[in-house]
gemmi code that builds the backbone of each chain (N, CA, C; Angstrom):
import gemmi

chains = {
    "A": [
        ("MET", (0.833, -1.207, 0.000), (0.000, 0.000, 0.000), (0.865, 1.253, 0.000)),
        ("LEU", (0.520, 2.121, -0.884), (1.338, 3.306, -1.079), (0.564, 4.545, -0.632)),
        ("GLU", (1.296, 5.531, -0.111), (0.663, 6.806, 0.224), (1.199, 7.890, -0.689)),
        ("VAL", (0.312, 8.579, -1.372), (0.744, 9.639, -2.272), (0.150, 10.963, -1.795)),
        ("ARG", (0.992, 12.006, -1.725), (0.502, 13.317, -1.304), (0.383, 14.236, -2.513)),
        ("ILE", (-0.702, 15.017, -2.602), (-0.710, 16.093, -3.586), (-0.998, 17.421, -2.896)),
        ("ASP", (-0.260, 18.414, -3.338), (-0.351, 19.740, -2.742), (-1.314, 20.587, -3.569)),
        ("CYS", (-2.492, 20.842, -3.025), (-3.471, 21.691, -3.719), (-3.728, 22.973, -2.937)),
        ("MET", (-2.767, 23.379, -2.110), (-2.940, 24.618, -1.357), (-3.014, 25.801, -2.309)),
        ("HIS", (-3.847, 26.767, -1.978), (-4.004, 28.000, -2.746), (-4.440, 27.749, -4.182)),
        ("GLU", (-5.106, 26.657, -4.419), (-5.608, 26.404, -5.766), (-7.121, 26.249, -5.718)),
        ("ALA", (-7.779, 26.790, -6.755), (-9.244, 26.806, -6.763), (-9.789, 25.770, -7.730)),
        ("CYS", (-11.097, 25.562, -7.680), (-11.783, 24.644, -8.581), (-11.472, 25.037, -10.021)),
        ("PRO", (-11.361, 24.089, -10.923), (-11.454, 22.639, -10.711), (-10.088, 21.971, -10.568)),
        ("ILE", (-9.036, 22.732, -10.245), (-7.683, 22.167, -10.201), (-7.556, 21.000, -9.199)),
        ("PRO", (-8.025, 21.152, -7.934), (-7.860, 20.026, -7.013), (-8.508, 18.736, -7.512)),
        ("LEU", (-9.707, 18.847, -8.050), (-10.410, 17.664, -8.545), (-9.663, 17.013, -9.708)),
        ("LEU", (-9.206, 17.840, -10.652), (-8.495, 17.299, -11.813), (-7.162, 16.672, -11.403)),
        ("LYS", (-6.470, 17.317, -10.433), (-5.200, 16.748, -9.949), (-5.423, 15.388, -9.317)),
        ("ALA", (-6.506, 15.291, -8.518), (-6.818, 14.021, -7.863), (-7.140, 12.952, -8.902)),
        ("LEU", (-7.919, 13.332, -9.913), (-8.303, 12.394, -10.977), (-7.069, 11.862, -11.684)),
        ("LYS", (-6.137, 12.755, -12.014), (-4.937, 12.372, -12.750), (-4.058, 11.438, -11.915)),
        ("LYS", (-3.892, 11.784, -10.611), (-3.059, 10.956, -9.736), (-3.688, 9.580, -9.521)),
        ("LEU", (-5.010, 9.564, -9.275), (-5.683, 8.293, -8.982), (-5.596, 7.326, -10.157)),
        ("ASN", (-5.604, 7.882, -11.378), (-5.503, 7.030, -12.564), (-4.221, 6.210, -12.566)),
        ("LYS", (-3.167, 6.786, -11.973), (-1.852, 6.124, -12.007), (-1.601, 5.261, -10.775)),
        ("MET", (-2.553, 5.255, -9.823), (-2.325, 4.529, -8.582), (-2.963, 3.140, -8.634)),
        ("ASN", (-2.502, 2.269, -7.732), (-3.066, 0.923, -7.660), (-4.174, 0.864, -6.620)),
        ("ILE", (-5.009, -0.149, -6.757), (-6.106, -0.332, -5.801), (-5.526, -0.571, -4.415)),
        ("GLY", (-6.071, 0.140, -3.423), (-5.568, 0.012, -2.054), (-4.642, 1.146, -1.665)),
        ("ASP", (-4.088, 1.868, -2.667), (-3.232, 3.021, -2.376), (-4.067, 4.175, -1.838)),
        ("VAL", (-3.406, 5.031, -1.055), (-4.126, 6.160, -0.465), (-3.579, 7.479, -0.994)),
        ("LEU", (-4.496, 8.331, -1.422), (-4.122, 9.658, -1.890), (-4.451, 10.661, -0.788)),
        ("ILE", (-3.467, 11.490, -0.436), (-3.723, 12.520, 0.568), (-3.629, 13.886, -0.093)),
        ("MET", (-4.733, 14.615, -0.087), (-4.740, 15.931, -0.719), (-4.743, 17.016, 0.354)),
        ("GLU", (-3.811, 17.960, 0.221), (-3.815, 19.119, 1.119), (-4.478, 20.265, 0.386)),
        ("THR", (-5.488, 20.860, 0.992), (-6.193, 21.954, 0.319), (-6.671, 23.014, 1.311)),
        ("ASP", (-6.787, 24.249, 0.828), (-7.396, 25.289, 1.671), (-8.641, 25.838, 0.977)),
        ("HIS", (-9.160, 25.050, 0.006), (-10.306, 25.497, -0.773), (-11.543, 24.768, -0.242)),
        ("SER", (-12.441, 25.517, 0.406), (-13.551, 24.853, 1.100), (-14.454, 24.079, 0.148)),
        ("CYS", (-14.532, 24.498, -1.125), (-15.366, 23.767, -2.096), (-14.872, 22.346, -2.303)),
        ("SER", (-13.543, 22.158, -2.171), (-12.986, 20.815, -2.383), (-13.546, 19.819, -1.384)),
        ("ILE", (-13.835, 20.308, -0.189), (-14.402, 19.435, 0.835), (-15.733, 18.877, 0.344)),
        ("THR", (-16.445, 19.644, -0.457), (-17.694, 19.149, -1.026), (-17.458, 18.395, -2.334)),
        ("ASN", (-16.832, 19.075, -3.333), (-16.860, 18.448, -4.664), (-15.876, 17.305, -4.849)),
        ("VAL", (-14.687, 17.377, -4.247), (-13.742, 16.260, -4.371), (-14.284, 15.027, -3.641)),
        ("ILE", (-14.860, 15.266, -2.451), (-15.374, 14.146, -1.660), (-16.586, 13.501, -2.328)),
        ("ASP", (-17.514, 14.329, -2.820), (-18.691, 13.781, -3.519), (-18.269, 12.968, -4.731)),
        ("TRP", (-17.324, 13.541, -5.493), (-16.873, 12.879, -6.714), (-16.215, 11.541, -6.397)),
        ("ALA", (-15.309, 11.533, -5.385), (-14.575, 10.311, -5.042), (-15.526, 9.225, -4.530)),
        ("LYS", (-16.530, 9.640, -3.756), (-17.519, 8.674, -3.266), (-18.277, 8.059, -4.431)),
        ("LYS", (-18.640, 8.932, -5.396), (-19.387, 8.464, -6.556), (-18.572, 7.448, -7.366)),
        ("GLN", (-17.233, 7.638, -7.366), (-16.368, 6.710, -8.085), (-16.195, 5.393, -7.319)),
        ("GLY", (-16.723, 5.344, -6.091), (-16.643, 4.127, -5.293), (-15.418, 4.036, -4.411)),
        ("HIS", (-14.692, 5.144, -4.219), (-13.522, 5.117, -3.342), (-13.921, 5.350, -1.893)),
        ("GLU", (-13.016, 5.003, -1.005), (-13.219, 5.252, 0.421), (-12.671, 6.640, 0.738)),
        ("VAL", (-13.478, 7.512, 1.346), (-13.054, 8.890, 1.539), (-13.211, 9.349, 2.988)),
        ("ASP", (-12.253, 10.148, 3.451), (-12.373, 10.789, 4.751), (-11.604, 12.101, 4.692)),
        ("TYR", (-11.886, 13.012, 5.628), (-11.110, 14.256, 5.640), (-10.994, 14.790, 7.046)),
        ("ALA", (-9.984, 15.660, 7.260), (-9.805, 16.267, 8.580), (-9.313, 17.691, 8.393)),
        ("GLU", (-9.769, 18.588, 9.284), (-9.293, 19.966, 9.230), (-8.008, 20.009, 10.049)),
        ("ILE", (-6.862, 20.235, 9.363), (-5.588, 20.150, 10.077), (-5.202, 21.470, 10.723)),
        ("SER", (-5.650, 22.600, 10.130), (-5.572, 23.866, 10.859), (-6.680, 24.759, 10.295)),
        ("ASP", (-6.786, 25.993, 10.787), (-7.911, 26.847, 10.389), (-8.046, 26.987, 8.881)),
        ("GLY", (-9.119, 26.441, 8.319), (-9.351, 26.583, 6.887), (-8.399, 25.796, 6.011)),
        ("GLU", (-7.728, 24.795, 6.585), (-6.858, 23.922, 5.782), (-7.198, 22.476, 6.095)),
        ("TRP", (-7.396, 21.711, 5.023), (-7.860, 20.341, 5.205), (-6.933, 19.336, 4.549)),
        ("GLU", (-7.013, 18.089, 5.042), (-6.433, 16.958, 4.328), (-7.576, 16.024, 3.957)),
        ("ILE", (-7.605, 15.643, 2.689), (-8.624, 14.694, 2.235), (-7.919, 13.367, 1.957)),
        ("TYR", (-8.460, 12.292, 2.507), (-7.856, 10.969, 2.302), (-8.750, 10.156, 1.376)),
        ("ILE", (-8.184, 9.707, 0.275), (-8.955, 8.891, -0.667), (-8.250, 7.551, -0.846)),
        ("GLU", (-8.945, 6.477, -0.484), (-8.367, 5.155, -0.721), (-8.950, 4.609, -2.012)),
        ("LYS", (-8.056, 4.320, -2.956), (-8.525, 3.858, -4.265), (-9.135, 2.469, -4.134)),
        ("ARG", (-10.362, 2.328, -4.609), (-11.063, 1.050, -4.480), (-11.289, 0.368, -5.826)),
        ("GLN", (-11.253, 1.153, -6.895), (-11.388, 0.497, -8.198), (-10.527, 1.118, -9.285)),
    ],
    "B": [
        ("MET", (-32.562, 28.347, 16.412), (-31.124, 28.640, 16.318), (-30.456, 27.730, 15.301)),
        ("ARG", (-30.836, 26.454, 15.348), (-30.257, 25.495, 14.406), (-30.601, 25.839, 12.964)),
        ("VAL", (-31.865, 26.282, 12.785), (-32.328, 26.605, 11.437), (-31.520, 27.771, 10.878)),
        ("ILE", (-31.337, 28.805, 11.714), (-30.597, 29.982, 11.272), (-29.161, 29.595, 10.901)),
        ("GLU", (-28.564, 28.753, 11.734), (-27.198, 28.308, 11.453), (-27.118, 27.567, 10.122)),
        ("LYS", (-28.119, 26.747, 9.884), (-28.141, 25.990, 8.631), (-28.260, 26.941, 7.435)),
        ("ILE", (-29.098, 27.969, 7.596), (-29.318, 28.910, 6.494), (-28.043, 29.692, 6.169)),
        ("ILE", (-27.312, 30.139, 7.213), (-26.145, 30.973, 6.896), (-24.863, 30.178, 6.658)),
        ("LYS", (-24.826, 28.915, 7.099), (-23.567, 28.163, 6.964), (-23.557, 27.145, 5.844)),
        ("LYS", (-24.714, 26.597, 5.523), (-24.744, 25.516, 4.534), (-25.105, 26.058, 3.159)),
        ("PRO", (-24.609, 25.409, 2.092), (-24.997, 25.844, 0.751), (-26.488, 25.645, 0.528)),
        ("TRP", (-27.095, 26.584, -0.207), (-28.519, 26.443, -0.525), (-28.654, 25.583, -1.771)),
        ("PRO", (-29.842, 24.948, -1.929), (-30.040, 24.177, -3.160), (-29.979, 25.086, -4.395)),
        ("TYR", (-29.507, 24.520, -5.518), (-29.379, 25.309, -6.750), (-30.681, 25.982, -7.146)),
        ("ILE", (-31.796, 25.263, -6.957), (-33.078, 25.804, -7.420), (-33.462, 27.046, -6.611)),
        ("ALA", (-33.145, 27.056, -5.314), (-33.451, 28.234, -4.488), (-32.629, 29.423, -4.982)),
        ("GLY", (-31.327, 29.185, -5.205), (-30.461, 30.257, -5.702), (-30.933, 30.772, -7.046)),
        ("GLY", (-31.343, 29.844, -7.934), (-31.793, 30.229, -9.270), (-33.019, 31.121, -9.218)),
        ("ILE", (-33.984, 30.738, -8.373), (-35.225, 31.516, -8.275), (-34.939, 32.906, -7.700)),
        ("ILE", (-34.097, 32.957, -6.658), (-33.786, 34.259, -6.043), (-33.064, 35.163, -7.052)),
        ("LEU", (-32.090, 34.592, -7.782), (-31.377, 35.385, -8.791), (-32.338, 35.920, -9.843)),
        ("ALA", (-33.277, 35.052, -10.281), (-34.235, 35.479, -11.298), (-35.092, 36.635, -10.783)),
        ("LEU", (-35.599, 36.496, -9.552), (-36.443, 37.558, -8.986), (-35.661, 38.864, -8.840)),
        ("LEU", (-34.398, 38.750, -8.402), (-33.584, 39.958, -8.234), (-33.312, 40.628, -9.575)),
        ("ASN", (-33.057, 39.806, -10.604), (-32.784, 40.395, -11.921), (-34.034, 41.089, -12.483)),
        ("ILE", (-35.209, 40.477, -12.246), (-36.466, 41.103, -12.688), (-36.658, 42.436, -11.963)),
        ("THR", (-36.383, 42.422, -10.655), (-36.534, 43.648, -9.860), (-35.597, 44.736, -10.382)),
        ("LEU", (-34.343, 44.348, -10.619), (-33.359, 45.309, -11.113), (-33.804, 45.893, -12.451)),
        ("PHE", (-34.309, 45.029, -13.323), (-34.762, 45.463, -14.642), (-35.955, 46.401, -14.528)),
        ("ALA", (-36.881, 46.064, -13.606), (-38.083, 46.877, -13.437), (-37.738, 48.282, -12.935)),
        ("PHE", (-36.760, 48.381, -12.048), (-36.442, 49.684, -11.453), (-35.420, 50.495, -12.241)),
        ("SER", (-34.488, 49.806, -12.931), (-33.431, 50.561, -13.609), (-33.579, 50.547, -15.128)),
        ("GLY", (-34.429, 49.648, -15.643), (-34.600, 49.571, -17.089), (-33.493, 48.815, -17.788)),
        ("LYS", (-32.549, 48.274, -16.998), (-31.455, 47.505, -17.598), (-31.254, 46.211, -16.834)),
        ("PRO", (-31.027, 45.097, -17.552), (-30.745, 43.853, -16.826), (-29.324, 43.870, -16.265)),
        ("TRP", (-29.052, 42.877, -15.424), (-27.782, 42.793, -14.702), (-26.619, 42.518, -15.647)),
        ("ARG", (-25.552, 43.302, -15.494), (-24.298, 43.045, -16.229), (-23.145, 43.259, -15.249)),
        ("ILE", (-22.058, 42.580, -15.459), (-20.923, 42.718, -14.543), (-19.687, 43.273, -15.245)),
        ("THR", (-19.233, 42.573, -16.290), (-17.941, 42.939, -16.898), (-17.951, 44.318, -17.528)),
        ("THR", (-19.131, 44.766, -17.979), (-19.209, 46.112, -18.541), (-18.745, 47.139, -17.506)),
        ("GLY", (-19.111, 46.896, -16.234), (-18.689, 47.789, -15.160), (-17.178, 47.799, -15.003)),
        ("PHE", (-16.562, 46.619, -15.107), (-15.102, 46.533, -14.989), (-14.431, 47.222, -16.175)),
        ("LEU", (-15.033, 47.052, -17.364), (-14.497, 47.740, -18.545), (-14.507, 49.246, -18.310)),
        ("TYR", (-15.612, 49.753, -17.784), (-15.718, 51.194, -17.544), (-14.667, 51.659, -16.535)),
        ("TRP", (-14.429, 50.841, -15.495), (-13.381, 51.209, -14.530), (-12.026, 51.298, -15.233)),
        ("GLY", (-11.742, 50.291, -16.071), (-10.464, 50.292, -16.798), (-10.340, 51.510, -17.686)),
        ("MET", (-11.442, 51.830, -18.376), (-11.449, 52.999, -19.249), (-11.276, 54.278, -18.436)),
        ("GLY", (-11.880, 54.292, -17.245), (-11.750, 55.450, -16.364), (-10.291, 55.665, -15.970)),
        ("ILE", (-9.598, 54.563, -15.661), (-8.181, 54.657, -15.280), (-7.364, 55.163, -16.468)),
        ("LEU", (-7.657, 54.623, -17.678), (-6.952, 55.083, -18.879), (-7.193, 56.580, -19.096)),
        ("GLU", (-8.424, 57.006, -18.829), (-8.783, 58.406, -19.027), (-7.966, 59.309, -18.093)),
        ("VAL", (-7.852, 58.865, -16.823), (-7.056, 59.621, -15.853), (-5.606, 59.706, -16.320)),
        ("MET", (-5.127, 58.602, -16.949), (-3.745, 58.585, -17.432), (-3.576, 59.376, -18.727)),
        ("GLY", (-4.679, 59.903, -19.237), (-4.586, 60.769, -20.402), (-4.765, 60.076, -21.732)),
        ("VAL", (-5.269, 58.819, -21.730), (-5.499, 58.132, -23.000), (-6.884, 58.518, -23.525)),
        ("ASP", (-6.920, 58.967, -24.757), (-8.191, 59.386, -25.337), (-8.805, 58.206, -26.083)),
        ("HIS", (-9.923, 57.716, -25.585), (-10.486, 56.516, -26.215), (-11.953, 56.683, -26.592)),
        ("LEU", (-12.461, 57.893, -26.521), (-13.884, 58.074, -26.800), (-14.251, 57.759, -28.246)),
        ("ASP", (-13.252, 57.835, -29.135), (-13.568, 57.536, -30.531), (-13.233, 56.093, -30.907)),
        ("TRP", (-12.905, 55.273, -29.907), (-12.653, 53.862, -30.211), (-13.916, 53.239, -30.788)),
        ("HIS", (-13.701, 52.342, -31.746), (-14.831, 51.727, -32.441), (-15.837, 51.106, -31.467)),
        ("TYR", (-15.294, 50.440, -30.439), (-16.159, 49.728, -29.492), (-17.238, 50.632, -28.903)),
        ("PHE", (-16.839, 51.894, -28.613), (-17.783, 52.795, -27.932), (-18.744, 53.505, -28.886)),
        ("THR", (-18.645, 53.174, -30.182), (-19.538, 53.834, -31.128), (-20.627, 52.878, -31.624)),
        ("VAL", (-20.558, 51.599, -31.211), (-21.535, 50.625, -31.726), (-22.288, 49.922, -30.601)),
        ("ASN", (-23.401, 49.310, -30.961), (-24.155, 48.415, -30.072), (-24.521, 48.995, -28.705)),
        ("GLY", (-24.663, 50.298, -28.624), (-25.048, 50.890, -27.341), (-24.008, 50.685, -26.255)),
        ("ASN", (-22.724, 50.628, -26.655), (-21.663, 50.417, -25.663), (-21.259, 51.690, -24.930)),
        ("GLN", (-21.720, 52.827, -25.420), (-21.315, 54.072, -24.760), (-21.996, 54.220, -23.398)),
        ("LEU", (-21.480, 55.110, -22.582), (-22.056, 55.344, -21.258), (-23.460, 55.912, -21.379)),
        ("SER", (-24.304, 55.608, -20.375), (-25.621, 56.257, -20.343), (-25.409, 57.756, -20.108)),
        ("GLU", (-26.425, 58.518, -20.471), (-26.304, 59.969, -20.345), (-26.109, 60.391, -18.893)),
        ("GLY", (-25.183, 61.311, -18.685), (-24.969, 61.841, -17.343), (-24.121, 60.935, -16.457)),
        ("LYS", (-23.646, 59.786, -17.006), (-22.831, 58.886, -16.201), (-21.355, 59.025, -16.584)),
        ("THR", (-20.471, 58.725, -15.628), (-19.047, 58.700, -15.959), (-18.543, 57.262, -15.811)),
        ("PHE", (-17.252, 57.064, -16.155), (-16.721, 55.708, -16.097), (-16.701, 55.154, -14.675)),
        ("PHE", (-16.615, 56.031, -13.665), (-16.642, 55.527, -12.292), (-18.021, 55.667, -11.662)),
        ("ASN", (-18.720, 56.751, -12.020), (-20.023, 56.989, -11.430), (-21.119, 56.501, -12.367)),
        ("ASN", (-21.432, 55.212, -12.267), (-22.506, 54.666, -13.094), (-23.172, 53.504, -12.364)),
        ("GLU", (-24.254, 52.969, -12.950), (-25.047, 51.943, -12.267), (-24.251, 50.652, -12.034)),
        ("TYR", (-23.295, 50.363, -12.942), (-22.548, 49.104, -12.795), (-21.590, 49.151, -11.616)),
        ("THR", (-21.051, 50.349, -11.330), (-20.174, 50.491, -10.166), (-20.937, 50.143, -8.898)),
        ("VAL", (-22.152, 50.682, -8.790), (-22.969, 50.423, -7.608), (-23.229, 48.929, -7.459)),
        ("ILE", (-23.638, 48.294, -8.570), (-24.031, 46.886, -8.434), (-22.820, 45.984, -8.233)),
        ("ASN", (-21.685, 46.305, -8.879), (-20.495, 45.474, -8.679), (-19.986, 45.560, -7.247)),
        ("LEU", (-19.976, 46.766, -6.679), (-19.557, 46.905, -5.284), (-20.532, 46.169, -4.371)),
        ("SER", (-21.831, 46.220, -4.723), (-22.830, 45.526, -3.900), (-22.638, 44.019, -3.943)),
        ("VAL", (-22.307, 43.497, -5.120), (-22.066, 42.047, -5.236), (-20.904, 41.646, -4.334)),
        ("MET", (-19.817, 42.453, -4.371), (-18.653, 42.128, -3.537), (-19.018, 42.209, -2.057)),
        ("MET", (-19.790, 43.230, -1.683), (-20.184, 43.373, -0.284), (-21.074, 42.218, 0.151)),
        ("GLY", (-22.051, 41.881, -0.689), (-22.961, 40.778, -0.370), (-22.220, 39.470, -0.208)),
        ("ALA", (-21.285, 39.212, -1.144), (-20.517, 37.964, -1.076), (-19.662, 37.935, 0.190)),
        ("SER", (-19.065, 39.092, 0.546), (-18.243, 39.146, 1.764), (-19.087, 38.885, 2.998)),
        ("ILE", (-20.271, 39.522, 3.033), (-21.150, 39.320, 4.196), (-21.497, 37.838, 4.340)),
        ("ALA", (-21.845, 37.197, 3.209), (-22.198, 35.771, 3.255), (-21.017, 34.934, 3.736)),
        ("ALA", (-19.800, 35.272, 3.248), (-18.615, 34.510, 3.646), (-18.316, 34.699, 5.132)),
        ("PHE", (-18.456, 35.953, 5.612), (-18.208, 36.205, 7.033), (-19.229, 35.472, 7.900)),
        ("LEU", (-20.507, 35.506, 7.504), (-21.553, 34.846, 8.287), (-21.302, 33.344, 8.388)),
        ("ALA", (-20.790, 32.759, 7.298), (-20.543, 31.317, 7.297), (-19.172, 30.995, 7.887)),
        ("SER", (-18.470, 31.991, 8.421), (-17.069, 31.906, 8.894), (-16.164, 31.275, 7.848)),
        ("GLU", (-16.327, 31.676, 6.611), (-15.500, 31.100, 5.552), (-14.559, 32.104, 4.930)),
        ("PHE", (-14.494, 33.317, 5.518), (-13.620, 34.323, 4.918), (-12.158, 33.972, 5.159)),
        ("LYS", (-11.356, 34.074, 4.110), (-9.932, 33.766, 4.258), (-9.146, 34.485, 3.173)),
        ("TRP", (-8.034, 35.122, 3.550), (-7.154, 35.701, 2.540), (-6.411, 34.563, 1.863)),
        ("LYS", (-6.375, 34.601, 0.535), (-5.686, 33.532, -0.166), (-4.368, 34.039, -0.716)),
        ("ARG", (-3.363, 33.183, -0.601), (-2.056, 33.544, -1.146), (-1.947, 33.117, -2.595)),
        ("ILE", (-1.027, 33.759, -3.304), (-0.709, 33.287, -4.649), (0.305, 32.157, -4.478)),
        ("LYS", (0.031, 31.038, -5.125), (0.871, 29.852, -4.909), (2.280, 30.038, -5.455)),
        ("ASN", (2.366, 30.404, -6.730), (3.688, 30.586, -7.340), (3.555, 31.476, -8.586)),
        ("ARG", (4.673, 31.712, -9.256), (4.653, 32.601, -10.425), (3.802, 32.059, -11.556)),
        ("LYS", (3.813, 30.725, -11.688), (3.063, 30.092, -12.767), (1.566, 30.385, -12.595)),
        ("GLN", (1.096, 30.254, -11.363), (-0.323, 30.512, -11.100), (-0.659, 31.975, -11.390)),
        ("LEU", (0.247, 32.878, -10.988), (0.038, 34.304, -11.221), (-0.034, 34.597, -12.719)),
        ("LEU", (0.918, 34.028, -13.468), (0.985, 34.260, -14.911), (-0.264, 33.743, -15.616)),
        ("PHE", (-0.635, 32.496, -15.289), (-1.817, 31.927, -15.936), (-3.084, 32.674, -15.536)),
        ("GLY", (-3.114, 33.134, -14.284), (-4.263, 33.930, -13.842), (-4.398, 35.207, -14.658)),
        ("LEU", (-3.274, 35.889, -14.860), (-3.307, 37.144, -15.605), (-3.686, 36.909, -17.067)),
        ("VAL", (-3.062, 35.873, -17.688), (-3.377, 35.575, -19.089), (-4.852, 35.195, -19.220)),
        ("GLY", (-5.322, 34.354, -18.293), (-6.730, 33.952, -18.315), (-7.654, 35.148, -18.165)),
        ("GLY", (-7.273, 36.077, -17.295), (-8.089, 37.273, -17.090), (-8.189, 38.121, -18.345)),
        ("VAL", (-7.056, 38.285, -19.038), (-7.063, 39.072, -20.278), (-7.940, 38.393, -21.325)),
        ("LEU", (-7.799, 37.067, -21.456), (-8.606, 36.335, -22.443), (-10.093, 36.442, -22.130)),
        ("MET", (-10.436, 36.306, -20.850), (-11.852, 36.373, -20.471), (-12.404, 37.780, -20.693)),
        ("GLY", (-11.594, 38.786, -20.332), (-12.042, 40.167, -20.522), (-12.264, 40.478, -21.989)),
        ("TYR", (-11.304, 40.070, -22.823), (-11.423, 40.327, -24.259), (-12.621, 39.565, -24.833)),
        ("GLY", (-12.732, 38.286, -24.439), (-13.843, 37.467, -24.921), (-15.193, 38.041, -24.518)),
        ("SER", (-15.263, 38.584, -23.313), (-16.543, 39.115, -22.843), (-16.972, 40.334, -23.668)),
        ("ARG", (-15.983, 41.064, -24.217), (-16.344, 42.220, -25.062), (-16.840, 41.750, -26.424)),
        ("LEU", (-16.250, 40.661, -26.946), (-16.692, 40.145, -28.246), (-18.078, 39.535, -28.148)),
        ("SER", (-18.429, 39.008, -26.962), (-19.682, 38.256, -26.844), (-20.781, 39.075, -26.156)),
        ("PHE", (-20.619, 40.378, -26.064), (-21.614, 41.271, -25.438), (-21.795, 41.029, -23.950)),
        ("GLY", (-20.763, 40.482, -23.295), (-20.864, 40.338, -21.846), (-20.282, 39.037, -21.342)),
        ("CYS", (-20.344, 38.850, -20.035), (-19.828, 37.621, -19.436), (-20.981, 36.645, -19.270)),
        ("ASN", (-20.848, 35.684, -18.378), (-21.953, 34.732, -18.210), (-23.172, 35.382, -17.549)),
        ("ILE", (-23.005, 36.576, -17.003), (-24.179, 37.282, -16.502), (-24.830, 38.094, -17.632)),
        ("GLY", (-24.104, 39.049, -18.190), (-24.688, 39.927, -19.213), (-25.099, 39.193, -20.483)),
        ("ALA", (-24.240, 38.251, -20.939), (-24.487, 37.629, -22.236), (-25.216, 36.303, -22.125)),
        ("TYR", (-25.515, 35.870, -20.903), (-26.176, 34.573, -20.748), (-27.384, 34.698, -19.823)),
        ("PHE", (-27.094, 35.026, -18.577), (-28.143, 35.095, -17.563), (-29.151, 36.209, -17.842)),
        ("SER", (-28.682, 37.331, -18.408), (-29.603, 38.423, -18.720), (-30.080, 38.384, -20.164)),
        ("ALA", (-29.345, 37.675, -21.029), (-29.704, 37.668, -22.451), (-30.858, 36.714, -22.741)),
        ("ILE", (-30.836, 35.538, -22.129), (-31.877, 34.546, -22.414), (-33.267, 35.045, -21.999)),
        ("PRO", (-33.426, 35.611, -20.781), (-34.759, 36.148, -20.457), (-35.169, 37.346, -21.310)),
        ("SER", (-34.207, 37.992, -21.983), (-34.556, 39.097, -22.882), (-34.932, 38.587, -24.270)),
        ("PHE", (-35.061, 37.277, -24.410), (-35.393, 36.638, -25.688), (-34.377, 36.946, -26.777)),
        ("SER", (-33.124, 37.079, -26.358), (-32.091, 37.335, -27.355), (-31.427, 36.027, -27.743)),
        ("LEU", (-31.264, 35.811, -29.031), (-30.675, 34.565, -29.523), (-29.229, 34.422, -29.057)),
        ("HIS", (-28.533, 35.576, -28.890), (-27.106, 35.462, -28.584), (-26.856, 34.800, -27.230)),
        ("GLY", (-27.849, 34.832, -26.337), (-27.716, 34.140, -25.057), (-27.619, 32.629, -25.242)),
        ("TRP", (-28.415, 32.101, -26.164), (-28.403, 30.650, -26.418), (-27.106, 30.234, -27.101)),
        ("VAL", (-26.647, 31.060, -28.041), (-25.369, 30.772, -28.707), (-24.258, 30.766, -27.653)),
        ("TYR", (-24.304, 31.773, -26.777), (-23.318, 31.872, -25.695), (-23.343, 30.603, -24.844)),
        ("ALA", (-24.550, 30.125, -24.505), (-24.692, 28.953, -23.641), (-24.002, 27.738, -24.249)),
        ("VAL", (-24.260, 27.497, -25.548), (-23.668, 26.341, -26.213), (-22.139, 26.417, -26.145)),
        ("PHE", (-21.599, 27.597, -26.483), (-20.146, 27.707, -26.550), (-19.509, 27.806, -25.167)),
        ("MET", (-20.299, 28.160, -24.159), (-19.779, 28.135, -22.793), (-19.440, 26.687, -22.418)),
        ("PHE", (-20.337, 25.754, -22.779), (-20.062, 24.351, -22.478), (-18.881, 23.841, -23.293)),
        ("VAL", (-18.839, 24.215, -24.570), (-17.706, 23.812, -25.411), (-16.401, 24.319, -24.809)),
        ("GLY", (-16.406, 25.581, -24.385), (-15.208, 26.194, -23.812), (-14.785, 25.523, -22.519)),
        ("ALA", (-15.756, 25.216, -21.658), (-15.436, 24.573, -20.379), (-14.838, 23.192, -20.617)),
        ("TRP", (-15.405, 22.468, -21.580), (-14.921, 21.128, -21.904), (-13.482, 21.201, -22.429)),
        ("LEU", (-13.276, 22.111, -23.380), (-11.955, 22.284, -23.985), (-10.945, 22.749, -22.933)),
        ("GLY", (-11.374, 23.687, -22.074), (-10.502, 24.207, -21.021), (-10.038, 23.102, -20.083)),
        ("CYS", (-10.981, 22.225, -19.698), (-10.624, 21.119, -18.802), (-9.634, 20.178, -19.472)),
        ("LYS", (-9.853, 19.894, -20.757), (-8.945, 19.003, -21.492), (-7.539, 19.596, -21.537)),
        ("LEU", (-7.449, 20.887, -21.874), (-6.142, 21.547, -21.970), (-5.443, 21.561, -20.616)),
        ("LEU", (-6.225, 21.889, -19.585), (-5.710, 21.956, -18.222), (-5.143, 20.597, -17.821)),
        ("PHE", (-5.917, 19.561, -18.098), (-5.565, 18.209, -17.703), (-4.302, 17.751, -18.405)),
        ("LYS", (-4.210, 18.100, -19.680), (-3.107, 17.593, -20.498), (-1.817, 18.377, -20.267)),
        ("PHE", (-1.918, 19.701, -20.177), (-0.699, 20.502, -20.239), (-0.306, 21.171, -18.931)),
        ("LEU", (-1.249, 21.407, -18.032), (-0.911, 22.259, -16.889), (-0.775, 21.524, -15.560)),
        ("LEU", (-1.376, 20.358, -15.440), (-1.354, 19.724, -14.113), (-0.146, 18.804, -13.939)),
    ],
}
model = gemmi.Model(1)
for chain_id, residues in chains.items():
    chain = gemmi.Chain(chain_id)
    for i, (resn, *xyz) in enumerate(residues, 1):
        res = gemmi.Residue()
        res.name, res.seqid = resn, gemmi.SeqId(i, " ")
        for name, pos in zip(("N", "CA", "C"), xyz):
            atom = gemmi.Atom()
            atom.name, atom.element = name, gemmi.Element(name[0])
            atom.pos, atom.b_iso = gemmi.Position(*pos), 0.0
            res.add_atom(atom)
        chain.add_residue(res)
    model.add_chain(chain)
structure = gemmi.Structure()
structure.add_model(model)
structure.setup_entities()
C-alpha cells in the first residue's frame, strides 16, 4: 500500500479535482491519496466525486481553513 | 437557532439560488430599465483609469456601436454598474463572514500568477466580443429573448470542456 501526497494549497476549482483524478488514474487499488487543500469547495466536490467513483473517503481539518482529504482507491 | 445556522452556513439548493437570482434580476430590470451586467462595469473602470492617465479613447470603435457608450450623465466611475459590482462584492463578503469562511488567499507561485493574468485578459477580451460575461451575455440575455444568449450557452459548455482538457493535459 502506497501513500501519495498532492499539494493543492491556494488552488481553486477545478484544479484540485483534476489533480486528484490524474493521480488516482496512475495509482493501484488500495493506495491512499492525501490531498492538502485550503479550498472549502474541495471538501464538497472532491469528496462527492470520489464517493461516486466508489472510493473510500475521509477528511480532517488540520488547521484553520486547511484540510487533508484521504482517498483510498477502491477500483 | 439550528435553522438559522443551517441557512447561513450551509450551501442552498441550486433551485433556491436560481429563483432568487431570477427575482432579483427582474426587480433590477423593473427599477433601472437595464438587466444585470458585470464585466461592462469593470471595462468602464479600466477605461476610467486610462482616461485619468490621459489616454483618449472616446472615438474607439467599441464605444460607437451596439449601445456600448455610457448612459447619459454617467461617468466611467459613477454609473449603475459600479454600484451593483460593489454591492455584489459586499454581499458575497457578508455571506462569507456569516458562514465563517472568509480567508485571505495567497498566490501559490509565479506560474499561477501568470496563468491567472493571461486567463483574465482572455476572459475580458472574450466578454467584449460576446456582449458580456456569463451574466450579461447569458443570464440576462436569455430572459430578454435574445438569440445570442443561447449561442453563448452552447459555446460556454464547449469552452469549459476544452478548457478542462487543456488543463488536464498541459498544466497539471
